[in-house]
Backbone as a ProteinNet text record, in pm:
[ID]
protein_1_A
[PRIMARY]
MRYAIITNPVSGKMTVDQKRAALAEVAEILDAEIHGLDTIKASDLAECAQYFATRCDVLVTAGGDGTLSDIINSIDTARTPIAFLPLGTGNAMMHALKYRGGLADVARRIRDGVVREYDLINCDEKRRAFMASIGIEGSIIRLRDQYLLQGDVGFKAYFRAVFNSYFREYKRATGKITVDDVTFEVKNLLSLVVTKQPYYGFGMNVVPGARLDDRQLHILCINSGLFQSVIGAVTSFTIGNCIGQYRTGRQLTVNLERPLVLQIDGNDAWEADAFTFKVLPNALKIKC
[TERTIARY]
5246.6	5206.2	5130	5038.6	4964.7	5038.9	5072	5142.3	5049.9	5070.1	5007.8	5117.7	5123.5	5225.3	5162.3	5224.7	5178	5291.7	5261.2	5366.8	5325.1	5424.3	5403.4	5413.3	5310.2	5314.1	5416.6	5465.9	5553.8	5697.7	5732.4	5870.2	5957.4	6085.2	6177.2	6152.5	6207.8	6205.4	6106.5	6044.5	5953.9	5816.3	5751.3	5610.8	5525.5	5397.9	5306.1	5303.7	5297.8	5295.7	5425.9	5537.1	5666	5672.9	5618.6	5618.5	5529.4	5415	5325.3	5392.6	5464.3	5535	5651.3	5724.5	5839.4	5798	5678.6	5630.6	5551.4	5527.5	5445.8	5507.9	5637.8	5702.4	5709.3	5731.5	5732.8	5598.7	5491	5357.3	5332.9	5386.5	5370.9	5450	5571.8	5656.5	5592	5534	5475.5	5326.7	5270.6	5126.4	5047.1	5077.7	5020.5	4965.1	4873.9	4821.9	4895.5	4893.6	4962.7	4859.5	4888	4796.3	4871.8	4798.1	4854.4	4886.6	4891.5	4929.3	4823.8	4703	4597.5	4584.8	4674.6	4666.7	4726.6	4681.8	4726.2	4809	4761.8	4829.4	4893.7	4988.3	5053.6	4952.2	4849.3	4746.6	4665.9	4647.3	4577.1	4658.1	4789.4	4875.7	4876.7	4875.2	4872.4	4743.8	4631.7	4503.8	4503.1	4560.2	4569.9	4653.6	4765.4	4852.2	4779.5	4707.8	4633.5	4529	4463.3	4359	4417.8	4523.1	4576.2	4664.5	4716	4797.5	4718.3	4588.1	4503.4	4449.7	4487.2	4433.3	4543.2	4663	4772.5	4863.6	4954.2	5054.1	5179	5212.8	5329	5291	5312.4	5286.1	5417.1	5422.4	5544.1	5540.7	5637.1	5643.5	5739.2	5688.6	5770.6	5785	5906.2	5930.1	6068.7	6087.4	6214.6	6213.8	6318.1	6329.5	6216.9	6177.5	6068.5	5936.2	5910.3	5787.3	5786	5899.6	5909.1	5884.5	5940	5920.5	5773.9	5707.8	5565	5482.6	5516.4	5439.3	5457.8	5582.2	5603.1	5540.8	5512.9	5444.6	5292.9	5247.1	5102.9	5036.8	5114.4	5055	5108.9	5047.7	5093.8	5204.6	5328.9	5441.5	5468.1	5413.8	5427.7	5334.6	5231.6	5132.9	5160.3	5190.1	5205.9	5351.4	5415.1	5549.4	5544.2	5653.3	5662.8	5780.9	5790.6	5907.5	5932.8	6052	6090.6	6140.3	6080.5	6125.6	6176.6	6305.8	6362.3	6322.1	6241	6199.4	6224.5	6301.8	6327.3	6451.3	6507.3	6626.4	6752.6	6758.6	6877.3	6881	6765.8	6750	6854.5	6864.8	6959.4	6927.5	6799.5	6761.9	6792.8	6801.7	6843.4	6983.9	7071.4	7208.1	7211	7128.6	7125.7	7080.5	6987.7	6937.6	7021.1	7126.9	7220.6	7151.8	7062.7	6996.8	7093.3	7078.2	7156.8	7063	7100.8	7022	6905.9	6814.8	6700.7	6580.9	6466.9	6345.7	6299.5	6313.1	6271.6	6357.7	6488.7	6577.9	6539.3	6506	6464.2	6333.2	6240.7	6112.8	6132.3	6221.3	6247.9	6311.3	6398.6	6458.3	6350.7	6257.5	6147.5	6064	6027.7	5944.9	6011.8	6141.7	6213.4	6277	6263.6	6330.7	6252.9	6304.4	6242	6209.8	6121.7	6085.3	6187.1	6247.6	6346.4	6294.9	6334.8	6294.6	6406	6369.1	6465.2	6416.4	6512.1	6480.4	6440.1	6373.5	6343.5	6385.6	6379.4	6410.9	6282.3	6258.2	6147.2	6199.2	6143.9	6188.2	6085.7	6119.6	6034.1	5892.1	5875.5	5742.8	5646.3	5701.5	5617.7	5625.2	5742.5	5761.7	5869.2	5854.4	5954.5	6039.6	6166.2	6259.3	6366.3	6429.9	6553.6	6673.8	6660.5	6771.9	6720.8	6781.6	6746.7	6875.4	6867.3	6983.9	6939.2	7020.3	6997.7	7114	7084.5	7192.3	7177.3	7287	7292.2	7198.4	7167.5	7082.8	6944.5	6890.2	6760	6763.9	6871.1	6889.9	6909.6	6987.9	7013.4	6883.7	6799.1	6675.5	6580.8	6570.8	6481.7	6529.3	6659.7	6712.5	6698.5	6725.4	6711.7	6571.4	6471.2	6333.2	6303.3	6360.8	6343.2	6404.9	6525.3	6593.6	6522.9	6465.3	6388.3	6269	6203.8	6089.9	6134.4	6260.6	6313.4	6362.5	6363.5	6400.9	6529.5	6606.8	6725.6	6681.5	6768.7	6732.4	6842.7	6801.9	6893.7	7008.1	7128.7	7247.7	7283.4	7249.9	7279	7207.8	7080	7004.2	7061.6	7099.7	7154.9	7289.4	7379.3	7511	7498.6	7410.8	7390	7337.9	7248.7	7194.6	7301.5	7388.2	7497.4	7589.9	7629.4	7722.3	7664.5	7541.6	7482.3	7447.8	7414.4	7388.2	7515	7624.5	7749.8	7804.5	7801.3	7867.5	7775.1	7641.2	7551.8	7440	7370.6	7244.2	7257.9	7336	7335.4	7423.3	7370	7442.4	7460.6	7582.8	7613.1	7567.1	7550.9	7506.1	7583.3	7577.6	7636.1	7526.7	7559	7459.6	7514.9	7426.1	7459.7	7392.5	7472	7425.1	7442.9	7338	7344.3	7312	7408.4	7389.3	7382.3	7264.4	7237.9	7270.4	7375.5	7404.7	7528.3	7579.5	7701	7665.1	7704.4	7673.5	7801.3	7797.7	7911.2	7858.8	7943.5	7906.4	7976.1	7903.1	7959.2	7939.3	8048.7	8042.1	8048.2	7991.8	7994.6	7941.1	7823.1	7765.8	7731.2	7788	7753.5	7641.1	7653.3	7550.9	7557.6	7442.3	7430.7	7340.8	7398.8	7326.5	7286.7	7159.9	7107.6	7046.2	7103.5	7063	7062.9	6992.6	6994.7	7061.8	7088.6	7149.4	7260	7358.2	7480.2	7470	7366.5	7375.3	7290.7	7342	7264	7228.9	7168.2	7134.8	7258.3	7238.5	7342.5	7457.2	7431.1	7530.4	7636.3	7616	7713	7711.9	7822.3	7834.6	7880.3	7785	7814.1	7844.3	7773.4	7793.9	7821.2	7943.7	7973	7938.1	7940.4	7913.6	7767.6	7675.7	7532.9	7478.2	7384.4	7319.4	7169.6	7091.5	6946.2	6890.4	6968.1	6909.8	6989.8	7065.2	7150.1	7096.8	6974.9	6909.1	6987.4	7057.7	7134.3	7106.5	7110.9	7118.6	7264.4	7286.9	7422	7429.5	7520.5	7521.4	7655.2	7649.2	7769.8	7757.5	7853.5	7854.8	7968.1	7935.1	8034.1	8035.9	8153	8169.3	8296.7	8336.1	8461.8	8451.4	8568.5	8575.3	8567	8592.6	8573.4	8663.4	8792.5	8885.2	8845.2	8818.9	8779.2	8643.5	8552.6	8421	8432.6	8521.4	8544.7	8601.3	8696.9	8752.5	8642.2	8554.9	8445.1	8352.7	8323.3	8235.8	8300.1	8427.7	8497.7	8504.4	8542.4	8552.6	8415.7	8309	8173.6	8136.2	8189.9	8162.9	8259.3	8359.8	8459.8	8467.4	8554.2	8577	8483.5	8403.8	8317.8	8368.4	8278.1	8312.9	8410.6	8510	8611.9	8626.1	8528.3	8535.2	8419.9	8431.6	8325.5	8345.2	8268.7	8270.4	8155.9	8188.8	8090.3	8062.4	7934.1	7892.6	7770.3	7743.4	7619.3	7550	7419.4	7341.7	7197	7117.5	6975.9	6887.3	6941.1	6862.4	6952.9	6901.1	6977.8	6889.3	6943.2	6875.5	6969.5	6913	6990.1	6926.7	7007	6962.7	7052.9	6992.2	7065.6	7049.2	7145.6	7137.6	7032.3	6996	6890	6829.1	6708.4	6641.5	6714.5	6716.7	6765.5	6661.6	6673.3	6576.7	6618.5	6521.9	6541.4	6500.6	6585.1	6544.4	6526.9	6427.6	6397	6384.3	6471	6465.1	6453.6	6532	6539	6438.9	6355.2	6259.1	6277.3	6254	6261.6	6138.9	6158.3	6051.8	6002.7	6070.8	6029.6	6152.8	6133.1	6240	6221.9	6330.3	6322.6	6461.5	6466.2	6595.3	6623.1	6534	6555.4	6490.9	6560.8	6512.9	6544	6460.1	6483.5	6466.4	6559.3	6554.3	6570.1	6491.6	6501.4	6500.4	6570.2	6566.3	6438.1	6378.2	6258.6	6298.3	6337.3	6386.3	6278.6	6317.3	6229.1	6092.9	6094.3	5968.5	5915.7	5995.9	5958.3	5993.5	5903.6	5928.9	5945.5	6059.3	6084.8	6113.4	6045.9	6074	6176.6	6290.4	6396.8	6494.6
13250.9	13134.2	13176.3	13090.4	13113.1	13042	13118.3	13063.1	13062	12963.3	12961.4	12930.9	13006.6	12987.2	12913.7	12802.9	12729.8	12724.6	12757.1	12763.5	12695.1	12639.3	12567.4	12665.8	12678.1	12776.6	12744.8	12620.1	12582.6	12554.7	12561	12534.4	12656.9	12632.1	12742.8	12816.1	12936.7	13013.1	13129.9	13157.5	13272.4	13240.5	13343.2	13330.9	13340.5	13311.4	13320.4	13462.3	13562.7	13701.2	13738.7	13689.3	13716.5	13652.3	13532.4	13465.9	13540.1	13583.5	13658.5	13786.2	13852.6	13974.9	13944.1	13834.9	13798.8	13757.5	13701.4	13652.1	13756.5	13873.9	13975.2	14018	14047.3	14090.6	13975.3	13854.5	13735.3	13719.7	13734.3	13721.6	13826.1	13946.1	14052.2	14019	13969.8	13935	13825.5	13726.3	13611.6	13630.4	13742.2	13767.5	13647.7	13611.3	13489.5	13517.8	13431.9	13438.7	13337.9	13365.5	13281.3	13193.7	13063.2	12968.2	12881.6	12822.6	12725.5	12776.5	12908	12961.6	12935.7	12899.1	12869	12719.7	12637.8	12493.8	12460.8	12349.4	12308.6	12180.5	12082.7	11953.6	11935.9	11840.7	11811	11764.5	11691.9	11644.3	11760.8	11867.4	11986.3	12053.7	12062.2	12124.1	12039.9	11907.8	11819.2	11839	11849.7	11872	12007.1	12106.5	12239.5	12233.9	12161	12147	12075.9	11971.2	11897.3	11986	12068.7	12155.9	12257	12327.5	12434.5	12382.7	12259.5	12202.5	12186.8	12170.8	12155.7	12288.7	12396.7	12528.9	12630.9	12582.2	12671.9	12600.3	12676.9	12617.8	12574.6	12645.9	12612.9	12631.3	12527	12534.4	12569.1	12686.4	12735.7	12697.6	12616.5	12569.8	12657.2	12723.9	12808.7	12739.3	12694.6	12622.1	12562.2	12458.5	12389.1	12263.2	12183.2	12059.5	11962	11957	11868.7	11908.3	12039.2	12086.5	12052.6	12074.6	12039.5	11891.1	11808.9	11664.4	11627.5	11691.5	11664.3	11699.3	11809.4	11852.2	11756.2	11713	11623.4	11486.2	11454.7	11329.4	11346.6	11468.6	11496.8	11518	11557.1	11595.1	11507.3	11519.5	11450.6	11534.7	11501.5	11583	11567.6	11463.7	11449.9	11546.3	11593.5	11682.9	11829.6	11858.3	11996.9	12028	12119.8	12164.3	12237.4	12229.5	12302.1	12399.8	12486.3	12572.2	12576.8	12619.9	12614.4	12749.5	12797	12916.9	12874.7	12893	12843.2	12927.9	12866.9	12933.5	12844.8	12737.4	12646	12683.8	12584.1	12607.4	12566.5	12439.6	12390.6	12423.2	12406.6	12442.1	12378.7	12246.7	12176.7	12199.4	12200.1	12216.3	12355.6	12453.1	12585.8	12580.2	12502.9	12488.3	12399.4	12296.1	12206.2	12278.5	12372.9	12449.9	12574.5	12593.5	12705	12841.6	12857.8	12986.1	13087.7	13211.1	13321.5	13436.3	13513.6	13630.2	13597.3	13693.8	13678.1	13617.5	13617.7	13556.1	13624.5	13757.3	13828.1	13787.5	13767.3	13722.6	13583.2	13495.5	13360.1	13364	13451.1	13462.6	13508.7	13602.9	13648.2	13536.5	13458.2	13346.2	13244.8	13218.1	13126.5	13181.9	13308.9	13372	13366.1	13390.1	13397.2	13263.7	13163.2	13035.6	12943.6	12823.4	12721.1	12599.4	12515.8	12392.7	12284.7	12227.3	12121.4	11992.2	11880.3	11749.9	11691	11649.5	11592.2	11455.1	11376.6	11243	11250.3	11144.8	11125.8	10984.9	10959.6	10828.1	10764.9	10640.4	10562.5	10487.8	10519.9	10459.9	10356.8	10229.1	10119	10123.6	10184	10198.9	10276.9	10352.6	10427.8	10578.3	10625.7	10770.5	10803.8	10919.8	10970	11075.5	11085.8	11172.9	11225.8	11336.8	11384.5	11320.8	11299.1	11248	11167	11050.4	10966.5	10912.6	10868.4	10805.9	10713.6	10612.8	10516	10527.6	10541.1	10546.5	10660.1	10730	10828.8	10947.4	10977.6	11094.7	11082.8	10961.1	10944	10982.9	10943.1	10981.7	11131.4	11189.8	11334.2	11412.5	11373	11446.5	11438.4	11321.2	11308	11394.7	11395.6	11480.9	11628.5	11662	11801.9	11852.6	11772.7	11814.4	11834.7	11750.2	11768.2	11900.3	11929.7	12051.8	12176.5	12167.6	12280.8	12310.5	12205.4	12224.1	12284.2	12259.3	12313.1	12456.9	12508.4	12648.3	12672.1	12565.2	12583.2	12619.7	12685.7	12727.4	12690.7	12671.4	12660.3	12564.8	12614.3	12529.8	12481.7	12558.6	12516.5	12385.7	12376.9	12254.1	12137.9	12165	12059.5	12010.2	12102.5	12063.3	11983.8	12026.7	11954.9	11814	11801.4	11669.9	11579.4	11636.1	11557.7	11505.7	11592.4	11554.8	11442.3	11458.1	11358.5	11229.2	11238.6	11116.6	11034.9	11102.8	11030.7	10966	11037.9	10988.7	10912.7	10925.6	10863.5	10778.7	10832.2	10770.6	10662.6	10689.8	10601.7	10478.9	10361.9	10235.9	10182.1	10160.6	10116.3	9972.9	9938.4	9804.5	9758	9628.2	9569.3	9550.2	9577.3	9564.8	9500.7	9433.2	9378.4	9468	9521.7	9623.4	9572.2	9585.2	9545.3	9665.2	9705.1	9812.8	9747.5	9753.3	9679.3	9531.4	9475	9332.7	9307.7	9409.9	9396.3	9404.2	9300.4	9293.3	9301.6	9378	9387.3	9409.3	9382.1	9396.6	9517.1	9589	9703.7	9682.6	9687.6	9676.5	9815.3	9826.1	9953.2	10069.6	10049.8	10151.5	10277.6	10388.7	10518.2	10582.3	10580.5	10639.7	10581.4	10551.7	10513.4	10616.9	10699.9	10809.2	10767.3	10787.3	10760.4	10890.6	10948.5	11085.3	11113.5	11219.9	11274.9	11411.4	11469.3	11601.8	11599.3	11687.8	11674.9	11715.9	11790.1	11865.1	11809.9	11829.3	11828.3	11974.5	11997.4	12133.2	12217.5	12348.6	12446.7	12442.8	12391.6	12392.9	12285.5	12181.7	12071.9	11989.1	11991.9	11919.9	11777	11689.1	11555.5	11455.9	11466.8	11374.2	11459.1	11506.9	11604.5	11557.3	11426.5	11376.1	11363.6	11387.2	11365.7	11466.5	11421.3	11504.9	11476.2	11579.6	11566	11500.6	11497.2	11459.9	11354.6	11268.6	11172.2	11028.4	11009.8	10878.6	10774.5	10820.2	10731.4	10764.8	10661.5	10683.9	10710.5	10804.6	10832.1	10784.2	10691.7	10616.5	10637.9	10681.9	10703	10622.8	10533.7	10449.4	10494.9	10532.5	10583.5	10494.8	10442	10366	10406.2	10530.8	10581.4	10608.4	10625.3	10663.5	10813	10858.3	10998.9	11091.2	11059.1	11148.9	11169.5	11059.9	11073.2	11141.3	11115.1	11179.4	11330.1	11375.4	11519.7	11577.8	11505.7	11551.5	11561.8	11461.1	11463.4	11581	11611.6	11725.3	11856.7	11873.2	11997.3	12016	11911.2	11924.7	11942.8	11891.8	11912.3	12059.8	12137	12280	12359.9	12293.1	12365.5	12309.5	12211.2	12158.4	12045.7	11996	11880.7	11759.3	11679.4	11561.8	11470.8	11419.7	11334.8	11199.2	11157.6	11026.5	10939.2	10808.4	10714	10645.3	10537.7	10463.1	10512.9	10558.5	10619.9	10527.7	10507.6	10425.3	10488	10447.8	10486.5	10361.8	10371.2	10259.7	10300.1	10211.1	10240.5	10179.7	10083.1	10017.9	9978.7	9990.9	9960.1	9884	9774.1	9704.3	9697.8	9710.1	9711.6	9613.6	9523.6	9431.4	9448.2	9478.8	9512.9	9405.8	9399.2	9302.1	9340.9	9467.6	9516.3	9641.7	9677.2	9792.8	9924.4	10010.8	10147.3	10241.3	10369	10469.3	10526.3	10539.5	10605.3	10751.1	10841.7	10982	11017	11100.5	11142.9	11294.6	11357.8	11502.5	11582.3	11540.2	11616.2	11577.8	11477.2	11429.9	11280.2	11233.4	11089.5	11023.9	10904.1	10837.5	10712.6	10599.3	10477.8	10395.9	10297.2	10210.8	10071.5	10009.4	9875.7	9814.4	9683.6	9617.3	9585.2	9628.3	9610.1	9726.1	9775.4	9887.7	9862.9	9922	9917.1	10057.3	10095.6	10225.4	10207.2	10283.4	10280.5	10422.9	10445.9	10577.2	10590.1	10709.7	10741.7	10850.6	10813.5	10912.7	11013.1	11139.6	11246.6	11247.9	11220.8	11210.5	11344.3	11448.9	11578.2	11690.3	11786.8	11907.3	12025.5	12094.9	12213.1	12332.2	12442.5	12567.6	12645.6	12672	12739.4	12805.9
10449.5	10526.5	10651.8	10693.8	10818.2	10931.4	11035.5	11150.1	11271.8	11358.9	11491.1	11591.5	11699.6	11802.9	11919.8	11960.5	12077.5	12177.8	12303.5	12403.7	12532.8	12599.4	12724	12841	12924.6	13032.5	13141.5	13148.7	13259.9	13218.5	13089.7	13049.7	13077	13108.5	13130.4	13261	13271.1	13396.4	13393.8	13278.6	13267.8	13323.6	13376	13413.4	13286.8	13301.5	13188	13132	13219.4	13172.6	13102.3	13152.9	13088.6	12950.5	12938.3	12807.4	12708.7	12756	12667.7	12617.7	12706.2	12667	12572.5	12602.8	12520.1	12379.9	12366.7	12237	12158.1	12217.8	12150.6	12017.8	12016.4	11892.8	11792.7	11843.5	11756.4	11686.8	11763.6	11706.3	11598.2	11619.2	11519.3	11392.7	11409.2	11293.9	11210.3	11278.4	11208.5	11179.7	11224.4	11208.7	11260.5	11385.1	11443.2	11582.5	11625.5	11761.9	11850.1	11981.2	12078.7	12149.7	12155.9	12218	12319.8	12411	12503.2	12641.4	12660.5	12791.3	12898.7	12857.8	12954.4	12982.3	12924.2	12948.4	13085	13141.2	13274.6	13268.5	13192.9	13184.5	13047.4	13040.7	12912.8	12809.9	12854.2	12761.4	12703.9	12784	12734	12622.9	12644.1	12543.4	12416	12430.5	12314.2	12234.8	12302.6	12234.2	12164.1	12228.9	12169.2	12041.4	12046.6	11929.1	11815.7	11847.7	11745.1	11678.1	11757	11702.4	11605.6	11646.9	11563.1	11449.8	11461.7	11354.2	11225.3	11236.6	11117.6	11068.1	11135.8	11101.4	11069.6	11042.9	11006.2	10907.2	10847.6	10757.9	10833	10941	11023.4	11170.3	11250.8	11393.8	11464.6	11523.4	11587.3	11735.3	11777.4	11915.9	11994.9	12098	12184.7	12319	12349	12473.8	12472.7	12552.5	12558	12474.4	12490.4	12413.8	12447.4	12575	12615	12553.1	12545.7	12481.9	12334.1	12266.8	12125	12105.2	12193.2	12185	12202.5	12298.7	12321.1	12197.6	12132.6	12016	11899.5	11873.3	11759.2	11782.9	11909.1	11939.4	11948.3	11925.9	11935.4	11800	11698.8	11570.4	11457.8	11342.5	11222.5	11159.2	11191.3	11145.2	10995.9	10935.6	10790.1	10717.8	10787.3	10726.3	10759.3	10886.7	10930.8	10963.5	10893.5	10932.8	11066.6	11140.4	11265.8	11258.3	11356.9	11376.8	11526.5	11564.9	11705.5	11753.7	11863.3	11933.4	12071	12100.9	12227.1	12347.6	12437.1	12560.3	12681.4	12663.9	12774	12851.5	12921.5	13002.6	12928.3	12884.2	12815.6	12667.7	12600.9	12459.2	12367.1	12372.4	12285.3	12138.2	12103.4	11963.1	11910.5	11997.7	11954.5	11894.3	11957.9	11907.4	11783.2	11781.8	11666	11539.8	11555.6	11441.4	11412.8	11496.3	11477.4	11482.3	11579	11598.1	11656.7	11617.2	11670.4	11705.3	11806.8	11843.1	11934.7	11949	12036.1	11965.6	12035	11980.1	11851.6	11845	11723.9	11604.8	11628.7	11521.1	11473.1	11568.8	11532.5	11454.3	11496.8	11427	11282.5	11261.6	11124.3	11041.6	11104.2	11031.3	10992.9	11084.5	11053.2	10937.8	10947.6	10844.1	10706.8	10703.6	10576.7	10536.3	10620.6	10596.2	10504	10491.3	10407.5	10493.4	10444.3	10513.9	10478.7	10581.2	10562.1	10624.6	10566.8	10618.9	10704.7	10825.4	10918.8	10966.6	11016.5	11067.8	11214.9	11260.4	11401.6	11443.1	11573.1	11628.5	11681	11643.1	11697.5	11820.5	11937	12062.9	12109.7	12094.8	12142.2	12085.3	11967.8	11906.4	11996.2	12093.4	12187	12165	12126.9	12120.4	12019.2	11956	11861.7	11930.1	11886.7	11957.4	11864.4	11907.1	11846.5	11915.5	12046.6	12123.9	12242.2	12264	12377.4	12438.3	12563.1	12625.3	12737.5	12760.7	12867.4	12964.4	13093	13190.5	13288.1	13313.9	13420.4	13395.8	13270.2	13241.5	13304.8	13311	13374.6	13520.7	13589.4	13729.5	13743	13652	13655.8	13641.1	13547	13520.8	13639.8	13700.5	13815.9	13932.6	13957	14063.4	14027.6	13899.9	13856.3	13882.2	13849.7	13870.5	14018.4	14104.8	14248.9	14294.6	14244.2	14286.3	14233.9	14114.6	14062.4	14151.5	14200.1	14290.9	14423.9	14460	14585.6	14571.8	14448.4	14428.9	14353.1	14325.1	14241	14099.8	14025.8	13890.6	13792.1	13666.3	13553.8	13572.7	13542.6	13542.4	13682.7	13786.1	13923.4	13955.5	13920.9	13946	13867.1	13742.8	13657.1	13710.8	13747.8	13797.2	13927.7	14016	14142.5	14116.1	14018.5	13984.3	13923.7	13839.4	13780.2	13889.7	13981.7	14089.3	14174.5	14220.7	14309.3	14237.1	14109.2	14032.4	14015.7	13980.5	13954.3	14081.1	14191.8	14312.3	14407.3	14389.8	14488.1	14428.1	14330.4	14289.9	14182.5	14079.2	13962.3	13983.4	13951.8	13958.6	13816.9	13779	13643.3	13619.3	13490.4	13452.6	13329.8	13304.4	13184.3	13080	12954.4	12848.8	12723.8	12649.8	12518.2	12414.4	12324.4	12230.1	12088.2	12007.5	11867.1	11779	11695.8	11598.9	11461.3	11398.1	11275.2	11300.3	11242.3	11260.9	11347.5	11413.6	11493.7	11642.2	11718.7	11861.1	11943.5	12052.8	12144.1	12285.2	12382.1	12522.6	12582.9	12666.7	12737.7	12886.6	12961.1	13105.8	13168.6	13288.5	13363.5	13280.2	13220.5	13132.8	13210.3	13168.5	13225.7	13145.5	13012	12926.8	12786.4	12731.5	12590.7	12524.1	12438.2	12373.6	12233	12199	12065	12016	11911	11879.2	11730.2	11692.8	11557.4	11555.3	11671.1	11677.5	11782.7	11773.3	11852.7	11999.6	12039.2	12163.6	12277.8	12400.3	12522.3	12551.8	12667.4	12705.7	12732.6	12731	12760.7	12659	12539.8	12433.8	12442.3	12522.1	12532.8	12404.5	12332.7	12205.1	12234.9	12264.4	12316.2	12205.5	12093.2	11980.2	11856	11840.1	11734.1	11593.6	11569.6	11434.9	11398.8	11493.8	11468	11368.1	11285.4	11184.8	11184.7	11158.5	11160	11034.2	10926.7	10797.1	10721.4	10791.4	10720.2	10723.2	10777.7	10781	10860.5	10961.3	11048.3	11194.9	11280.8	11424	11458.9	11548.1	11595.9	11740.5	11766.4	11892.3	11962.2	12086.6	12166	12294.2	12316.1	12435.7	12526.2	12651.6	12746.1	12870.1	12903.5	13027	13100.2	13083.3	13138	13287.4	13349.6	13489.4	13507.7	13630.7	13664.1	13582.5	13571.2	13503.1	13357.4	13286.6	13146.2	13132.2	13225.5	13220.1	13233.3	13321.2	13336.6	13207.5	13146.3	13018.6	12913.9	12907.9	12811.6	12833.2	12961.2	12991.3	12949.1	12980	12946.3	12794.6	12722.2	12576.5	12511.6	12576.5	12522.1	12519.5	12613.4	12617.2	12530.6	12472.9	12394.4	12252	12231.1	12096.1	12057.3	12152.4	12127	12202.3	12253.3	12332.2	12257.7	12333.3	12270.7	12338.7	12420.2	12484.2	12437.2	12461.7	12428.6	12295	12273.9	12148.2	12059.8	11941.5	11851.7	11733.7	11703.3	11590.2	11524.3	11402	11334.1	11282	11263.6	11210.2	11195.3	11142.2	11121.3	11229.7	11303.4	11408.4	11523.9	11645.2	11765.4	11863.8	11918.9	12027.5	12147.2	12266.7	12390.1	12487.9	12542.9	12646.8	12768.4	12883.7	13004.9	13111.8	13203.3	13312.3	13415.2	13417.3	13505.8	13444.7	13485.2	13423.4	13449.9	13346.8	13358.1	13300.3	13335	13290.6	13155.4	13066.9	12938.1	12950.6	12899.4	12890	12742.6	12716.2	12579.9	12577.1	12499.7	12477.3	12606.9	12707.4	12831.2	12937.4	12913.4	13012.6	13034.7	13158.1	13179.6	13117.9	13060.9	12986.3	13060.5	13043.5	13113.6	13148.3	13234.2	13281	13222.7	13176.2	13117.6	13112.6	13085.9	13068.2	12921.7	12831.5	12687.8	12612.8	12510.2	12430.8	12283.3	12197.4	12053.1	11995.6	11907.7	11842.6	11691.7	11614.6	11469	11415.9	11305.6	11243.1	11161.3	11165.4	11087.4	10987.3	10866.5	10769.6	10729.6	10722.9	10674.5	10743.8	10872.9	10947.5	10996.2	10983.5	11038.8	10942.5	10931	10850.9	10945.6	10936.3	11018.5	10929.4	10955	10883.7	10964.8	10904.5	10979.1	10880.7
[MASK]
++++++++++++++++++++++++++++++++++++++++++++++++++++++++++++++++++++++++++++++++++++++++++++++++++++++++++++++++++++++++++++++++++++++++++++++++++++++++++++++++++++++++++++++++++++++++++++++++++++++++++++++++++++++++++++++++++++++++++++++++++++++++++++++++++++++++++++++++++++++++++++++++

């Protein structure tokens, strides 16, 4: 197979030169060239992905969850299979795909692997995703990005953002939620997670029942207080999250008393008081 590697120059903690060095052995294993390190804007990276997606058999995305999300929203995923090399900070998809070892090990797995079909989530007919959520995560991501600009790194920035969001920034809301034909009300919404894969960043197993290929949305509604939220966080790093109301379905609509921020694959997306999500069966081909 012909591979092309596309990488985001600003994802994760590495400099451009460090990424080029880290990907050198990967490029040799896959007999591929590295592209994208000279891009400046997200739109430049999207154009680069579109160009090389038509000139290879597998487009290998090297970056974090946000970069992977940008790529799947830039190309025809029904036509071009992709692969994923984790170079971000949280790397939720690294855990979802059960990667082990370093980048060279992942590259060999990609080279020797098979193309599998996975589902995606249609978010408001605007964007496709592996994982989305409404609630505190939008506040966390915005604060995290501020702290990263101030010099915090990795988990420190994330933990600081979680603390300040929970105790200062985020204001809970009441919502009416419909999963397929079943409607219920949730008060004091902390987070509504809509996902195809189980993980948040840093290996947090938030929705243990989620699957990439079962043609279902996996929905977790959390409105717990501080004590239960701490328990949920701790178990997410160990046996898997054990709090919240869990449901599955093919379609989800959310109506809120006031606008909240939607996050998609680790990036904040848009703010609204109503959202719609649908499962997109077999919408993505991944070689792994």
